[in-house]
C-alpha positions in Angstrom: 135.5 103.1 147.5 133.6 106.3 147.3 130.0 105.4 146.5 128.0 107.5 144.3 124.5 107.1 145.1 121.2 108.3 143.4 121.3 111.5 145.4 125.0 112.2 144.4 125.8 113.0 148.2 129.2 114.3 148.7 129.7 114.8 145.0 126.5 117.0 144.3 125.3 120.5 144.0 122.4 122.0 146.4 120.0 120.6 143.3 121.3 117.3 143.1 123.4 117.6 140.2 126.9 116.1 139.7 129.5 118.9 141.0 132.8 118.2 139.1 134.9 120.1 141.4 133.5 118.3 144.5 134.4 115.0 142.7 137.7 115.9 142.0 138.3 116.8 145.8 136.9 113.5 146.6 139.2 111.6 144.4 142.2 113.7 145.6 142.1 111.9 149.0 144.8 108.7 149.2 142.1 106.5 150.7 139.7 106.8 147.9 140.9 104.3 145.5 137.9 103.6 143.1 134.3 104.6 142.6 130.9 103.1 142.6 127.9 104.1 140.9 124.7 102.8 142.7 122.3 102.2 140.6 120.1 100.1 142.9 119.6 98.0 146.4 117.9 95.1 147.2 116.2 96.4 150.3 114.0 98.9 148.8 113.3 97.8 145.2 112.0 100.4 143.0 111.7 102.9 145.8 113.9 106.0 146.8 115.0 106.8 150.5 114.6 109.7 152.6 116.8 111.2 155.7 114.3 113.0 158.0 115.4 116.5 158.6 116.2 115.8 162.4 118.9 113.7 161.4 120.6 116.2 158.9 122.9 118.0 161.3 125.2 120.8 159.9 128.1 118.2 159.7 126.0 115.9 157.3 124.6 118.6 155.5 128.0 119.8 154.6 129.4 116.3 153.8 126.3 115.3 151.9 125.9 118.9 149.8 122.4 119.3 151.1 120.5 121.9 153.3 120.6 121.7 157.1 117.5 120.2 158.9 115.6 119.4 155.7 114.5 116.0 154.7 116.9 114.7 152.0 115.7 112.7 149.5 117.3 110.3 147.5 115.5 109.2 144.2 114.9 105.8 143.0 117.3 106.0 140.1 119.9 108.4 138.9 118.0 111.2 136.8 120.6 111.4 134.6 120.9 107.6 133.8 117.9 106.3 131.5 119.9 104.0 129.2 122.9 101.8 128.7 124.6 104.8 126.7 124.0 107.0 129.6 125.5 104.8 132.0 128.5 103.8 130.1 129.1 107.7 129.5 128.6 108.5 133.2 131.3 105.8 134.1 133.8 107.2 131.6 132.8 111.0 132.7 133.6 109.9 136.4 136.7 108.0 135.2 138.2 110.7 133.2 137.5 113.4 136.0 139.0 111.3 138.9 141.7 109.2 137.0 140.5 106.1 139.4 138.7 102.7 138.3 134.8 103.0 138.2 132.2 100.6 138.2 128.7 100.2 139.3 126.5 98.3 142.0 123.1 97.0 141.1 120.3 94.3 142.2 118.9 92.2 139.5 116.0 89.6 139.4 117.2 88.4 135.7 120.0 88.7 133.4 118.6 90.2 130.3 119.7 93.7 131.0 123.2 92.5 131.4 123.0 90.8 128.2 121.9 94.4 126.5 124.7 96.1 128.5 127.5 93.8 127.5 126.2 93.7 123.8 126.7 97.7 123.8 130.0 97.3 125.6 131.4 95.3 123.0 130.2 97.7 120.2 131.9 100.3 122.0 135.0 98.6 122.6 136.5 97.2 125.9 137.6 100.8 127.2 134.2 101.7 127.5 133.5 98.7 130.2 133.1 99.3 133.9 136.2 98.7 135.8 134.0 96.2 138.0 130.2 95.4 138.9 129.1 95.1 142.5 125.9 92.1 144.4 127.1 93.9 147.9 124.4 92.8 150.7 126.7 90.0 151.9 129.2 92.9 153.1 126.4 94.5 154.9 126.2 91.0 156.6 129.6 90.8 157.4 129.4 94.4 158.9 126.6 93.3 161.5 123.5 94.0 159.7 120.7 91.9 160.6 118.2 93.4 158.2 115.9 95.0 161.3 114.4 97.4 158.6 114.8 100.4 160.8 117.3 102.3 158.9 115.2 105.3 158.5 114.0 105.4 162.2 117.3 106.0 164.1 116.8 103.0 165.8 119.0 100.5 164.1 119.9 98.0 167.1 123.4 97.0 165.3 124.6 100.8 165.3 125.2 101.1 161.6 122.3 103.5 160.4 121.8 105.3 163.8 122.7 108.6 165.2 121.9 107.7 168.8 125.1 107.6 170.6 124.0 104.4 172.7 123.0 102.5 169.8 126.6 103.6 167.9 128.1 101.8 170.8 127.3 98.3 168.8 129.4 99.0 165.9 133.0 98.9 167.1 135.0 99.9 164.0 138.3 98.0 164.4 136.4 94.9 164.9 133.9 95.3 162.1 136.5 96.3 159.6 138.5 93.0 160.1 135.5 91.2 159.6 134.5 92.9 156.1 137.9 92.6 155.3 138.3 88.7 156.3 135.0 88.2 154.2 136.8 89.8 151.4 140.0 87.6 151.6 138.0 84.5 151.9 135.8 85.1 149.3 138.9 85.9 146.9 140.4 82.6 148.1 137.3 80.5 147.5 136.7 82.0 143.9 140.5 81.1 143.4 139.9 77.5 144.9 137.2 76.9 142.4 139.0 78.3 139.5 142.3 75.9 139.9 139.6 73.0 140.3 138.6 73.9 136.9 141.8 73.9 135.6 141.6 77.6 135.0 144.6 80.1 135.2 142.3 83.0 136.5 138.7 83.4 137.4 138.2 85.5 134.2 138.9 82.4 132.5 135.7 80.6 133.8 132.9 80.0 131.4 129.6 78.5 131.7 131.0 75.3 130.5 132.8 74.8 133.6 129.6 74.8 135.7 127.3 71.6 135.5 123.6 71.4 136.9 122.2 68.3 137.9 118.7 67.3 136.6 116.0 65.7 137.8 117.0 62.3 136.2 120.5 62.6 137.9 122.5 63.5 135.2 124.4 66.8 134.8 124.4 69.3 132.0 126.7 71.8 131.2 125.7 75.4 132.0 126.4 76.6 128.6 124.1 74.1 127.2 121.2 74.9 129.5 121.7 78.5 128.9 123.2 79.1 125.6 125.2 82.3 125.6 124.3 84.9 122.7 127.0 87.3 121.3 126.9 89.9 118.7 128.4 88.8 115.2 129.2 91.6 112.5 126.2 92.7 110.7 124.2 93.0 113.8 123.0 89.1 113.8 123.0 87.1 116.7 124.7 83.7 117.2 124.6 80.9 119.7 128.0 80.6 121.5 128.6 76.9 123.1 
């Protein structure tokens, strides 16, 4: 997966705009199977990021598409994505240029925005939908992250975000790759287990009705009654869907 962050590193020009030629070059690599637009992350909510100039070597500058030795800033948001329409159009733009699946990653505290996004997707049609949506912190944990909060100091004790050769030794790719892959395999298996236990053929067939929440009185209530889904109906009206 190639991640398109807010700075568009690797697929940008020197001004931070999406460079379609570089995007095509990345997509041409056999190892790149899909693209993920990174909207936000939980570690620095509402904030951007900064790679100190001393860490911006010639190699990193070439790969990212930035200037050697200069502080590299990642905005707290994509400057060209300010609405649901912008997001869906960016997904389609990257999908058209690369010919590969495109989704997005975000960190949420509430689901209202997703309701709005899904309503817009229904109005545009299924072809406008992202191919996937990603909550990825668990994969960082599988990689070995201990949330030391030293990503920008070059002192990450696990070797994940440091250029210090001694600290980098703490990250052994063959072992970590298997750990991350193992997490993905087991997560897929467990979701399948829950799906079959609910009598569904596929995780896509699961609905809120399959989940029950135990109340204070000891009785359970289906999630579709506790949180009634809302759907768009012809004419622009909203309708409860139980």
